[in-house]
N, C-alpha and C positions, 0 to 999 in steps of 0.2 A: 179591475180587481183580479179577475181571473188571469189576465196577462201577467200581472206581477207574481202570482202564485206559480205560473209556469216558469218564469224566469228564475224564481227562487229554487224550484225543483231542479232546473238545469244546473244552477250553480252548485247545489248540494251534490248532484251527481258528479260534476267535475271534481269537486273536492274529494269525494270517495274514490274516484279513479286515480287521482294523484296520490292519495294515501296508500292505495293498493300497490302502485308502482314503487313507492318508497319501501313498502314492506318487502316486495320482491328484491329490491336492491340490497336490503340487509338480511336477506334470507339465509345467507351462509353463516350467520351467527347462530342459527337455530337448526340448520340442516346441512348435510353433506352434499346434497344434490347439486348445488351450483358448482362445487369443486369437482364433483364426479363427472359432470358433463363439460368441464372446462378443457379447452385445448391449448389456449395461449398460456405460456408459462409452464406447461407440463413437459414431460420427458418423451412424449409420443413422437415428436418430430425427429428425435435423435435415434430411436430404436425401431422405427417403423420398417426400415429395410430388413434388418435381421429377423424381426418377427414374421414378416411376410415370407421370408425364405424358409423358415421352419414350418410355417403353415402350408406352403406349397409342397414341401417334403412330406408332411403328414398326409396331405391329399393324395400324393403318389403312392404312399404305402397303403392307404385305404383302397385306392383303385386296384392295386395289385392283389390285395386281399379279396376284393369282390370278384376278380377273375379267377379265383381259385388258387392263386400262388401261396405258397407256404412262407409267410413273412412273420410268423409268430416268434417272439423271444420270451424266454423264461422271465418271470417277474422277480427273480432273486437278484438280478443285476442292478435294477434301478434303485432299490433302497441303499445299496452300497455307494452309488454315485451321489445320491441325494444328501447323504450325511456330509460328504466331503464338500460338495457344492455349497451347502448351507453354511458350513463353518468358514469357508473362504469368503463368501459374500458378506457375512457379518463382519469379519475382520476388515475386509476392504472398505465397506461403508463406514465403519467406525474410524479407520485411519484417515479417510478423506475428510470426514467432518472435523476430526481433531485438527487437521491442517487448516481448514476453513476457520475454525474458532480461534486457533492460535494467531492467524493473521488479523482477525478482528480485535483480539485482546491487545496485540502489540500496537496496532494503529490507534486504538483508544488510549493507550499509554502515551503515545506520541502527542495526541491531542491534549491530554491532561498536562503533560510537561510543558507544552507550548503555552497553554493558558496560565499556568502558575508562573513560569518564567517571565511571560509578558507582564503579568500583574505586578510582580516584584520589581521589575525594571521600571515600570511606569510610576509606581508609587514611591519606591525607596531610593532610586537614583536621584540625587538632588544636590544642589550646590551647598558647600559648607556655610555655616552662618557667618555673617559679616559684622554682627554686633559684638560688643565687648564680651570676652569669654570669662567665665569664672576662673579663679586662681588655679584650680586643679586641672584645667585643660589648656592653660596658656602654653603655647609652643607645641601642643600635641595635635590640634586640629589643623589639617593642611588647608592651604588656600588654593583657589582655582581662578584662572583668568577667563573662564568661560562665562558667557552671558546666559541668561535664561533662554533666549531664543536659540542659541547655539546648542545648549544642553538638550532642549526639546527636539531639535533636529537630530541629534545623535540618538536619542531614545526612540524616536520614530523609525530611524533607520534600523536600529537593533530589533524592534518589533517586526519590521518588515522581513528581516532575516529569519525570525522565528516562524512566520507564516510560510516563507519561501522554503524552509526545511521540509515542511509537510508536503508541499507541491513537488519538491525535488525527490523525495522518497517515493511518491506516487509514480512519477515518470521513471525513476530508476528501477523500480520493481517491474514496470511494464517494458523495460528495455527500450525506452524512448530517450534518445540522446539529443543533446543540443538545448538551446534556449528559445528556439523558434516555436513557442507554444503560446496561445492566447492567455492562458492562466498565469503566465509569468509577468505579463504586463501589469505594472503598478504594484507588483509584489517585491521583485528584486530591486534594491536601491540603485539609484543612478551611479553611485560610486563603486558598485561591484565591478571587479576586474573582469572584463570580457574574456571568455575562455579561448577566443580565437586570436588573442594578442600574443606576440612573441614573448617568451619568458626569459628571465635572467635571474641569476642569484648573485648575491653580494658576499664577498669574503670577509668584510669588516663593516662595522657600523650598523645602522638600522637596516633591518631586512626590507627588501623591496618587493613589489608585487611578483608573485610567482607565476609560472606558466600553468594555466589551467587548461591543459591540452586534452582533458577528458572529453570535451565536446567539440573539438576543432577538427576540420578536415585534414586527412593525412594523405600525402602523396605516396603512391606505390612505386615511384621511380619511372613510370611510363608516361607521366604527365597527367594522369587521371587521379582523381581524389577518391579515396575509399573511406568507408565509415569507420571511425575509430572504435576501439574496444573500451568505451567508457564504462560499460556495465560488465566488466570482465568477470566479476564474481558471479554474476547471474549467468554468464555464457560459458561457464566451466573453465575457460582459459584464464587463469589467475594472473598471469604476467606475460610479458613479452621479452624474449631474449634479444639483447642488443648485439649487432654485429661487432666484431673486434675493432673495426676502424671507427666505430662510433664512440668508443670510450675516450674520455678526456682526462688527461693526467693533471695533476695539481700544478699547473704552470704558474710561475711567478713573473712579476714584472720588476726586473732589477733597477730600472730607471726611476721607479717610484719608491718612496720611503714607506715605512709602516703606517704613517699617519694618513696615507691616501687610501682610496678605496678602489679595488680592482673588480671590474664587472666581467663575468664570464658568460658569454652567449653559448648556449648548448645547442649543437646541431641536432641532437636527438630529443629536443624538448617535446616535439610533437609525438614522440613514441611513448612518452610517459603519460600516465593517466591516473586520475583519482576520481571516484564517484562524486558528483556534484553535492549530494547531501553532506559528505565529509568536508568539503570545502566551506560550505555554509556553517557547519559546526565549528570549524576553525575560526571563522569570522565571529561567531558568537562568543567563543572562548576569549578571543582577542578583545572583544568589546567589554566583557566582564573584567578582564585584566586592566584595561584602560580606565574603567570606572573606579576600580580600586586604587590604581596608582595616582589618579588625580583627586583622590579624596572625596569621591561622590557616593561612597557606600558607608559613610561613617554612622548612619542611623541604624544599620543592621549589624555592623561589626564583622569580625572574621566568620562568625557562624553563618550570617546571611550570604557572605561571599562564597563560602564553601557550599552552601545550599544551591546557589545559582550555578556554580560549576558542576555540582552533582546532577542538576537537571539537564545540562548540556551532555554530560556523560550518559545519562539515562536515555536521551534522544538517540545517541549513537548505538547504545545497547539494543534498543527496540528495533532500530533499523537493521541491525545485524541479525536479530531474531527473525524478522521478516525475510531478510536475505537468505537465511538458512532454509526457510520454507520454500522460497522460490528457486533455490539452487539445489534442492534435494528432492527430486521427484520420486514417486513410488517406483521401485525398480521395475524395469520393463519385463523381465522374466516372470515376475509375479502377476502382472496384468495379462500377459500372454497366456500363462498357464490357467488363469481364471477363465478367460474366454474359451480356451480349449475344453476345460472341464464342463462349462455350461453348455457348449455346443454339443459335446459328446452325450451329455445327459438328455438334452432336448431331442437329439436325433435318435436316441435309443428309446425314448418314451413312446412314440407311435407303435413300435413293434410289440410293446407289452400291453397296450390298450386296445389295439385294433381287433383282437380276437373276441373280446368281451363287449366292446362298444361299437365296433363297426365304423360307419361314417361319423358317428357322434364323437369319435376320438379327435377329429380335426379341431373343433372349437375348444375342446379341453386342452389340447396341446398349445393352441394359440394363447389361451389364458395363462398357462404356465410359462410360456416363453415371454409373454408381456410382463409377468411378475418378476421373473429372474433377471431378464435383460434390463428391465426398468431400474432395479436396484443397482446393477452394475453401471448403468448409464448415469444415474444420480451421483454415484461415487466419482465417476470420471468427470462429471460436470463441475464439481465443487473442490476437487483436489488442488487446483491452482487458483486461489481466490483473488488474484490481483489484476486480472485482465479486463477486457471490455465486454465479456459475455453478459447476457442479461442476468444471470444468477451469481455473478461475481460480486465482491464487496463494492458498494457504491463509493469508491474513494473520491470521485469528483465531488459528490455531495458533502462528504466529510470535510474536504479541504475548503470548499466554498463557504460552508457554515463557519469554519474556523476563521477564515479571512473576514467574514462579516463581523464576527465578535471582536476581533482585534481592531478593525476600522471603527467600530462603535466606541471602543475604549479610547482610541486616539481622539475622536471627534467630540465625544459627549462626556467622558468621565474626567474629573479633575486629577491633576498630578498631585502627589502627596508631598508633605514636608515643608511647605512654605512657612518659614519663620518658626518652625517647630523642630529644629535640628537638635541633636544631642551627640555626645561622643561615647563610643563604646570601644574600650581598649581591649576587650576580650578577657578581662580579669575577673568578671563577675561583679556582684554588688559589694 
């Protein structure tokens, strides 16, 4: 009996210790102490060098003062600098967070448009009805030679393009060229024209696959391959000037009549480039056009078709907004002048405090330096939110979540419209 009581006491003690650990784990909900003592995720690692430099300088000033050197500065200088430094730091921090938040809003809009466009394609794109039509729609409803399996394959491919657009925007903003990334596997359809294929254009008839040279290797003339300028809008250089000998005149083929097709192979195709997201947006617009032309959007009518086209346009608009953030850094003179003002203020501070505080001025200067440099360090950390740094936007997570949602839609959610088609001529009721 006594042994069972001891075991019960030990068990209750273990429960109490476990609950105490749980309370400490969630302590930050009720106290600042866990975050105050936290080093991981803080800005300390970024500013420790400059703060130690200012601390050593303050120690030298205090040492000179202790030896009887006259190192005292009037206290009327520091207030003038403090006002300027405070205003610049506030504006700098506000501007950086606005850029961070702008990037998050734009990518959330991309996510929203991909979700809506995918749902509309999955539900509303359907074969025209095969049963007898009412008299008022005879001759109006188009017919399609596609089977249900073929239509489903086209819809899955279009949904894959929707997800691929988000991944392509992520890599584009990070200046990552090419398709050799793991997250493209299973996302880009197998029918997608490889960007390393030679391109050609057609002068008549149906357009043929274009050269997607945005991500293909480019020869520099010495036999070596150089990285193409696929993200030219991110890299400042907006275009490439072609050499005079690279231009191709509008040559004709007199032996062929107008009914034939002339294929022009461009020797400068690898010098032309287009961002991969725009290529995918082109594929999405082409898919919407084909669906409309083949009579697969009769359930939503012209308004639904325009809505889908508007979503593709919105995807490009949001990509352009994020491109603006990535392509427009805060001007360098502004950042340089801010650092110069903060440094001048911190180096002047020991001279105004040492006469009154002596050696105690050293920790005070260290705290002030930690505060001001920390604010500037945070602003510098978040001003470009699309990279791989720990505090940048988790674009990988956003894209993976979106991919999982679309895959769930394809695998688990039913397609709409089976046997429930109607005709909308856009004329109202």
